C-alpha angles and dihedrals in degrees: 000000000000109000134199117219118220127177107217143180134197136171113261095178135348106301094004118104118182123205130205150161113255118197113193130170118267092220141003137063125318109299130207117253143210129209113219119210118194129222130247092287090061125229102352111154100281091099093052093048091058096035091063091059092046089051090053087054092052097254126138119232134203115187110190131201106223094175099054088058090062106044147305101289117112128216125002092337088070098050122109123245095268143007091245088070089066097050089096088060091055096050095043086053089052091052089048093050093048088060096056114103094218093058131081101230094208094057108059121131136180135226134175148170124238101312087021090049090056089052088048092055096041090052087064091063114098093216089058097039108042099058086053101045105067090221094309124124118269128233115318097219138006125213112183123188115207096330099180093267100195095068104062115110088007107065115061112262094019096093113141100195126118098033124192093237099246114136118267130205119192118192124185143160118245090224094055107135092205090073135047117234111291097016094118095048090045092054092048093048090048093052094043089052091057089056094209097126136000105270128185132181132203124189118196114212117239095007125133132204110299093018093160092055104109096205134101114296113271137190119212135179120229130171090222092057122107095030090307097312090107130225144118124340125193116220109193130164114247109189097194095047091044092052094046093048091050091052090048089049094053093046091049093053094043087055095046090048094048094245132141113273 
């Protein structure tokens, strides 16, 4: 599908203006849309990698820059104290997308990487969504990439109870140093057992944190790594896992939006 690129901005909270890259179809009927939320490194190519596949499927994308709205520091040094502080960004983006004439307001999903993956999951919680929706529906689907799976229902503010009912996809690598072995599967099974929303998990063999980040391998240090003990985390591009995860993501949104596979 031919797309038009627009650079946009909207108010997420008083005094906080968030900018983003909006890609909409040049022609055709209203299309579904996906909001893309970056990780701690900021906008770094992962969003564009997945956006291209969404565009081929006829899906609008909006990738926002949550860090630029808050100061001039780049990467993890510019991030807020917690992902909860950026929930306003996500829901303001949802409101912005609903107002665009090219977009079907009933079919807007969200996806994100690491930090953005946490935002993606937290936006599926009614207690987070309803106060920010002004009576409008929430996101129609949530696709989280390696969202630090050990922390939910343990760290304050990361409770995943009382879900909106929208479908959830969680994709991780089995070599992700944020999580102990089995943490992602345990989270998926716990959410499935609650029966509040359709939840599916996909683990990619041999993939580290940030496996779809097509840049030189990088080791970072994060206090949330190693199940909250802190320490080094390898981020290494895994072409096979990246391609498989992208295909899973597109199929997930097509299904959630009632579109052909």
